[in-house]
N, C-alpha and C positions, 0 to 999 in steps of 0.2 A: 362481570366487571365490578371492580371495587366501587363502593358507594362514594368514596371521597377522591377518586382519581380515574384510573384507566385500567384496562385489562393488562396491557404490557407497557412497561416503561423501558425504553432503550436509552442507555447513557452513552452518548457519543454520536455526533452528527457527521462523521466521515462516511465514505462510501459503504463501508461494511454495515454500520448502523442504519444508514438510509436504505440500503438494499434490503436489509432484514425487515425494516418497517414496511416497505412496499410489498414484499412477499407476504407478510402477515396480514396486511390490509386487504390484499387480494383474496385472502381466505376469510374475510369478514371480521377480523380481530380489531378491536379498538386499541390504537397505539398512540403513545406520546414519546417523542424524541426530545431528549434534554441535551443541549450542547452548550459548553461553557463560552464559546465564541460564536463564530459564524460557520454555518454548515459548509463542509468541504474546504475550509480555509487553511487547514494545515497540510499534512502530507498527502491527503486525498486529492487535493487540487494542485499539488506541487511535486509531480513525479513524471517519469518518462512516458506514461500511458501504455506500457506494455501489457499484452493480454496473452502471454505464451508461457504458462507455468507448467511445463510438461512433467516436472517431478512431484507435483502435488496430487493427492488422492482426489482433489476437486477438478483436476484437469479436464476430464472428458465432459463434465457438465459446463465448465468454463467455455470449452470449444463449441458445445451445442448451443449455448445461449447467446454468445456475443453477436453472431450475425443477425439475431432476431431483436436485439435490445432496442433499437430505434423504434421499431414497430410496437413492441410490447410496452415501452415506456410512454410513447407518444411524443417524445422530444428527442432532438439529435444528440448523439454521442460522438459523431465523426469517426465511427469505427471504420478501419480499413484492414482488410485481411492480408496475411502474409508477412514474412520477415526475412531480412537478409542479415547474416552475421559474417563478417570477414575479419581477417587478421593482417596486421602489418609487421608483426614480430616474426622473423624467419624461424625462430624456435617453435612456432605454433603452426607451421605449414601443414601438418597433418592433424590439426585439432578436430577435424570432422570424424576421425575414427573413434575418438572417445565420445563425441557427441552422439554418434550413431548408436552406441551402446546404451545411452540414457533415454533416447527418444522412444515413446510408446509405439507399439506395432499398429499399423493401419493408418498412419499419417504420412502423407507424401512429402518428400524433400529431396533435394539434389545437391551434388557438389558442384561448385562453380570454379572455373579457373580465373586468374586475374583479369583477363580481357572481358569475360562475362560479367565479372563484378563491376568493372568500369562502365560497361554498356548500361547496366541497370542503375548504377550510382555514379553519375558523371563527375561528382565532386571528389571521388576517390582519386588517388594518384598512382604513380608507378611503384609505390612501395607495397602494394597489395601482394600478399603471398598466397592466400587461399580464401575460399568463402563457401558458404552454403546458402541455399534458398529454401525456406520453409513455406510450404503451400498451405499452412494452417497458422493459427495464432494471429497476431496482428497488433494493432494499437488503436487507441482512442484518445480523445481530448479530455484530460482530467477535470478541467473546470466545467466544460459542457456536461460531462457525465454526472458530476456531483449535482449540478443544477437539475439535470433530467430526473435523477432519483428523487430529489426533494420535491419537485413539482408533481411528479407522478404519484408520489406518496400522498401529498396534500390533496390531489384530485380524488383520492380514495378515502379521504377523511382523516388522515394522520395529522396530529397536532405537533408542530415543531416549535420548541421553545429555545430560542437563541439567547446568548449572553446569560445563561442560567447554569452556574456551576453547582455541582453536587457536593455537599459537604459531609454527608453521612447517609447511612442506610438503616432504615427502621426494620426491626424484626419482632416477631411474636410467635410463640409456639413452634419454633424451629423453622420458620419460613420468613422470607422477606415480605414486608407489608407496604413498603414505600421507600422513596428516596427523599432526603432532606436537602432543601435549597434555601437560599436567602429569601425566596418568595414564599416559603412554606414547604410542607411535606406533600409530595404527590403520591397518593396511594396507588397500589397496583396488586394484581394477582400473580404476575410473573415479571422478572427482571432480566434484561439482557445487558451485559456489560461489554461494550465495544468501544472503549474510551482511549484507544491508542496507548500512549505512554502512561496514562493514569490508571490503566486497567489493573496493574499490580497493586497499587495502593487501595483501590476500591475492593479488590478481592481480599486484601489484608484485613479490611474491616469485618469480613465474614469468616476470618480464621484460616484463610488459604494463602499459601505462599506460591506466588507466580513469579519465577525468576525472569527478569527482563532488564534490559539496559536501553535508555533513550539515547538517540544520536541525532545530530543535525544532518539532514539530507538537503543537498543543494542542486539547483538546476541553473543553467545559463541559457539565454535566448539571444540569437543573433538577429541582425537586420534581415529582411526578406531577401532570398536568393532565387534564381531561376528554379522552377520546379523540376525535380528529378522524376524519372519514370517510376521509381520505387522509393517510397518515403519512410518506410520503417526499417531503420538500419542500426545494428548494434556492432560492437567490436572494440578492441583495445581497452577493455574494462569499462566501456561506456554503454549506456542505454538511452534511447531517445527516438526522435522522429523529426521529420520535416512537417511543419504545420500546413494548413490549407492556404496560408498567406505566403508560404515560402521560408518562414523562419526556421532555423535549426534550434531545437530545444533538447538539451542534453544534460544528463547527470551521470553519477557513477563514482561517487566517493572522491577522495578518502573520507570516511566518516570522521566527524568530530564528536567523540563520546561526551556525554553530559552527565551531571548529577541528576537526581530525581527532579522531575518537572512539577512545580506546584499546580494545583487544580486551576488556578486563575491566571496563570502566566500567559502572555501573548507569545505567538511563535517567534523563534529567534530570527535575527536579521542575518543576511548572508555574511560569510566570512571572506575577507580578501584572499587569504591563502588558498582556500578551497576553490574559489572562483578562478583564480589564476591557473591552478592545476587543471581544472576542467577545460579552460580555454586552450591551454597548450595541447592537451590530449585530443581535443576535437580537431585542432589544426593538423595533428599527426595522422588522425584517422581519415580526415577529408582535406587534404592539402590544398585543393582548389577552392576551398572556402576559408583559407587562412587569412585572407584580407578582410573578411566580414567583421564588422564591429559588433561587440556584445552590447546589446541595448538594455538588457535588464537581467536580473538574477532573482531567484526565489530561494527561500529556506523554509523547511518544515521539520517537524520532529517525527521520527520513526521509532518504533519499538522493536527490539530484537531479543528473541529468546536464545539461550545458550547454544542450541543446535540449529538455529536459523529457521525452524519450522513453526507454523502457526499452532495455537491452541484453540480448538473449537470443541466445546463440551458442555453438556448439561450436567451440572453438579449433582452429586448424590445428596449433599447437605450444604446449604438449603436446596431442596430439590426443585424449587421453582426459579432457579437462577441458571442462565446460560451465559457462558463466557466465550468471547471471540477476540483473540489478539493475533494479528496476521503476520507479525514479524517481517515487515518490509515488503510483503507481496500482496497487500490488501486490495490495491486498485484492480489489477487484472482479474483476480479471483472473485471480485465482488458480486457478479451475478450468481455464481455458484455458492459463495459463502452465505449470502442472504437467503438462498433456498435452503441451505443446510440448517441455518438458524431457525427458519420457519418450521422445519420438520422437528427439530429438537424441542422447540417451545410447545408445539401443538401435539406432536405424536411421541415425543421422547426419544426418537431415533431418526437417523438420516436415511432417506428412502433411496438414495442413488449412489452412495459411496460409503466405504468403511473408514470411519473416522478414528479408529482405535489408536493409530499412530500419532494422532494429534491430541491425545489425552494429557491432562496435567500430571497424571501418575508417572509419566516417563521421567520426571525430574526428581523422583524420590531418591534420597541419598546423594543429591548433588552437593559437591563440596561448597562450603560456606564462602570461600574466597574465589568463586568461579570467575568473577569479573577481573580480579587481579591475575588469575591464571591465564585468561585469554587476552590480557592487556587491553581490556575494554574500559579504559580510564580516561577521564577528562584531561586535556593537555594542561600541564603545569605552567604557570606564568614564568616568563624568562626572568632570570636573575638580573637585577639592576647593577650595573658596573659603576662604581663611584669614580667620578672624574675629578682629580685634584684641581684646586683653583690655580689659575695662572699667576 
């Protein structure tokens, strides 16, 4: 352990950083988490709570761990197993055929007809065209889970510094020796950068180019409704769940792309245009909930890589730095990503998955104008039309 700090500093107090801290502390490592605001207060606590990332190399570990997390952490996550996906667009009546090609073997799922969907999801309407039920995956409460990680990590001795923005990274002899904050430099033997939209800037201080674009992610929450037999429901481009109180909590774009987010900026407030779009599509997906009032909305900042996949890697130089940017899928994968980060920091390699496809090297040769090419640009302010005086 560093004489002036800690063995491992983790920059970022979202679920990825907190899970990594918990996993490292379980192995007896001295850890300090540095968070510019409140832990779990941005996208980690403002998402749909989905735990079903079947296209990730971390998927099998995600599925192994989630059913155990309440017991392992010692605090509730409100995890519920299973997922229903259904469509209301007639053009997507056979969407299950493409889905079946992407689902890993060995996981149970079934095709549902419209009547079966309505039996399990009574808020659905006559516009259902087809559905599937996944007997794996599921959803959890993002706020509860963020709290659970933080409390469980603290129980193991992890120090969490909130309202502590990182302004620089100290290096010596080709290795990181600490992080610089307004409260002083925190020394460390190893650094984990899991800082969401700020991850690219922090890696830039070390001479690495991590292409990413920040976007505003929003959720709406309705007043409580009668509980459905099945509470994890996706479709119509939406993701979300019915909470234990009966509220519908849903998100699903459209993203509002942003410029770079400063290290000390508070999360953005909800946007009226996105909120209205979400409310309309929730009413189309669940017509029998169309009367429900939207009682609150959330906004958080998510980071997105050009190919939409995470970057999880221990760098070759400096070789005591591990980077983890989850590209909008951090919540559900957090039990597995924390385990992977623990392995990379301690052992130098992941023990349960091949992470080669998540390496930063895949972006070598990326065109410089990739954001313009993908049209991932902030909205331009509307032109003001001059009105002549009467």
